[in-house]
N, C-alpha and C positions, 0 to 999 in steps of 0.2 A: 532507556527510552529515547533520550536525546539523539543517540547515535542512529537509531532506527529512522527517525525523521530526517536527520541530516543525510543519510544514505538515500532515503526516499526522494528527497528534493534534489540532491546533487548527482547521485549515481544510481538511478532506479534499476538499472540492469543487474545490480548486485544485491537487490533487496531480498531475493529468494534465499540468500544465505542465512537469513534470520529465521527461516522456517525449516522444520524437519521434513524429511522426504514424504511423510504421510500427513503433513499439516494441510489445513484448508485455509485459503485466503478468500474472504467474502467482503462484498461491498454492495451498497445500494446505488442504483443508477439514477434515482430521482423520478423515474417514469412510473414506478409501481412500488407497492409495499413489499415486494419480494426481493430477496438478496440474490446476487449472482455469486456463485462459489467456484473456486478452482482448487484442485488438489495436487500436491506434489510439486517439486522444483520446476519442472518444465512448464506445467500449466500456470503456476504462479508467475514465473518469469514472463511468459507470453501475455498474461493478463496485465501485468504492470507495464509492459511495453505498450500495450494497446491504450491504457489509461494515460500514459506519459505524464507523470507528476513532476517532471523536471522543472525546476524553478518555482515550485509551489512553496507557499509560506505557511509555517505551522507555529502557533503560539501555545506554548506549554506552561506559561507562567502562572496560570491559575490552577494547575493540577489536572487540567483536562485539555483536550485537543480542540483547537479552533483552526480549521484548515481553509486556505484560500487557494483555489486553482485558477 
C-alpha cells in the first residue's frame, strides 16, 4: 500500500501498473455524490494525468488514508 501512494505522489504516470487491464479506477470530484470511473490501463492513465496528484501528501500512519492535494 505504501508503494502505491509513493508512486501516486512521485510518479503518477506509472500508477496504472497497479491495476489489471479490466480494473476500474473511481474517485469523487466533490461536486456531487456520484463517482467518476475509468476502466483499463489507458483510461486509468489518462484520468490520473488529468488529476495530477504529483506532490500530494498521504498519511497512512493510522491505518487509513488522509490525502492532501
